[in-house]
N, C-alpha and C positions, 0 to 999 in steps of 0.2 A: 612106959618110957617117957622121960621128960623131953618135950620138944621146945626148943628155944627159937623164937622167930628172930631172924636176922634183920637188924635195923639198917636201913639203907637211906642215906640222905643225899639228895642232889640239889645243892644250892646252885641255882641256875637261872637262865631267863629263856623264854620261848614265846612263839607266836603260833596260834591256830587260825586258819582262814578258809574261806570258801570262795569259789569262782561261780557266780550265778550263770554266766554264759555257758560254761562247759560242764557244770555240776561237779567239779573237782573239789576235794577237801584236802588240806595239808597241815603239817606241823613242821616247824624248824626250831631247833633247840641247840644250845651250846653251854659248856660249863668247864670248870677247872679241874674236873675229875675224868677219868677214862670211861669209855663205853656208855655214854649217855643214851645212845640210840637203843640200847637194850631194854630200858625200863621206862623212860619218860614219854615218848611219843606213841600214840595209838590212833590209827585212822582206819576208815572203811568207806564204802560208797555212801554211807548214811551220815557220816560226821567225823569229827576229829577231837581228840582229847589229849591233854598233857597233864601228867601227875608228877609233881616234883616236891621240893623241900623234903619232908620225911615221906618217901615215896610209898604208895600203896597201889601196886599194880592192879588190884581188884577194881579200883576206880576206873581204870582204862578198860580192862577185859569185860567187866560186868556192865560198864557204861555203854560199850559198843554193842553188847548183847541186847541191852534195853532199847537202844536206838533201832536195832533190827526188828524189834517188836512193835515199833511205832511210838515209843515213849519219848517225849520231848527231852532235850538235853538238860534243861534246867530241873525238870522233875526228876529225871534219872539220877543226876549227880547229887542233888539235894537229898534224895532218899538214901543214897549210899553213904553220904557224909553223916546223916543222922545216926547211922548204925556204927560209925567209926569212932572209937574211943579216943583216937589220936587226931581228930579233925582239927584241933587248934595248931597242930604241927604240919598240917598238909597245906599244899598249895595245888589246886587243880583248876583247870579252865578248859573250855572247848565250845563247840557249836555244832549244830545240825543245819538242815536246810532252811530253817525259819528262825531259830532261837539261839541264844548264846548264854554262857554262865561262866562266872568267875568266882573263886573262893580263895582268900588268903587268911590262913589261920592266924589268930592273935599271937601265937608263940613262934611264928616264922622268923628267921634271922633277918635283921635289918641290913640294908634298906630293903624293904619288901613292899609289894603292891601290885596292882593290875589295872588295866584299861580294857573296857568292853565296848564294842561298836557293832554296827549291823552285820559286818562281813569279816570281822576279826576279833580275837581276844589276845591280849598280851599279858604276861605275868612274869615276875621275877622275884628272887630273894638273894640275900648276900650280895646286893648290887653296889656299884660305886655311888648310886643315888637315883632319884626319880627321873633324871634326864635320860636314862637308859631307855625306860618304857616310853617316854614321850618321843624320843628320837625314833624308835621303831614305829610308832603309830604315824608319825609324820612321813616316814619313808614309804610305808606301805600305802598310805593314801595318795602320795605323790606319784606312785607307780601306776595308779589306776589309769586306764585309757592309753597306756604307752605300748599296747600290743605286746606285752610280755606275758608269758604263761605263769601260772600260779607258783610253780616251783622257783622261778627266777624272782618273783616279787617277795617270796618268803625269804630268800637269801639276801636280797637287798635290805630287807627289814632287819635281819639278824646282823648284817654287817654294820648297819646304822647304830644298833644297840652297842655293838663292840666298840665303835668309834667313840661313843658317848661314855665309855668307861667300863661297860660290861660287868661281868663277874669281877669283884674287886680283888680276887686272888689270881686272875689271869684266865687263860683258855687252854684247854687240852683236848677236848673232844667236841664233836658236833654231829647232828643227824638231821636229815630232811626226809619226810615221808609224804607222798602225795598219792591219793586214791581218786578215781573218777568214776562217775555213774555210767556215762556213755561209753568210756574206754575202760574195760575191766582190769587193765594192767595197773599194777602199783609199783612205782619205782622207789627204792630205798637208797639213799646215799648216806653212809655213816663214816665218821672219821674218828680214829683214836690214835694218839701219839704220846710218847713220853716227853716230847719237846713241844714248846708252844706252837700253835697252828700259825702259819703264815697265811692270812686271808688274801684271796685273789683280788685284783683290781678290776672294776667293772669296765673301765674305759668310757669313751664318749658315748657310745650307744647303750651302755649298761649291760651288754651281752658279752658272754664268754663261751666259746665252744666247748671248753673243758667242763662246763656245768651240765652238758647234755649227757645223761646217764647211758652207758652201753648196756645191752641186754645180756643177762647171764642167769644161770640157775640160782635159786635161793641158797644161802649158806655156803657160797663159794668162798675160797680163801681170799683175804684181802690182797689187792694189788697196788702197786705204787703208781697210781694215776688218779685223775678225777679232779673234783672241783676245789679241794682244800689242799693246796700245795704243801708238800712236806709231811703229809699225813698218810695213814694207811686207809685206803678207800675201799669200801664194799658196796657194790651195786647189785641190787636184786630186782627181778621181775617176777611178780607173784600174782597168780590167778586165784586169789582167795579173798574172803570178805573182811579181813582184819589185818592188823599189822603184826600179829603173832601167829 
């Protein structure tokens, strides 16, 4: 039987980050296509990975498996990309407890690029311009030391990227995944809507009570509440080692 592999492109921008104090890892991502949370973000208590552009979910799934075996993130993702015939179309980035890794394929849709730092990685393609990545990096760095948890810092960075132009087609879905070593729960907040997302306002303190995820069973039906107003929000609390 002839098997045809479905090609899935997520032209998007995302950030992966770690919190050295709590041991948490997280990914935040948004795009102008629906259901970005189902394919791009991957997290575990060992690290965080975002796979985008011409999406290859094996980079996330196998990447987390290698991290669980003690393989460093840069070694794991480099090895997986070497075996990937479409690596020039891939954009993948992530980090573990000590290292970080970014790859933007030479055939990714412009504007495309990435930034790598000690505690975060940012990457995007089909963006309005390089200011998107730069604004996200500035926002994440500026939030350090403000007593915000990692999930809030990730959302602040995502909002900064959107304010700088974001995906040049607009915005339709977003996702936020956080997993912690000390606290085994993982909260997933994803949004998908057929109308543009109306991003929440941080206010003076940068805090919003609507961003705190409620606890529910995995794969529950979306509810009309949560951190992305006007969107369908799904919140999950999962006691397992990865995002899938």
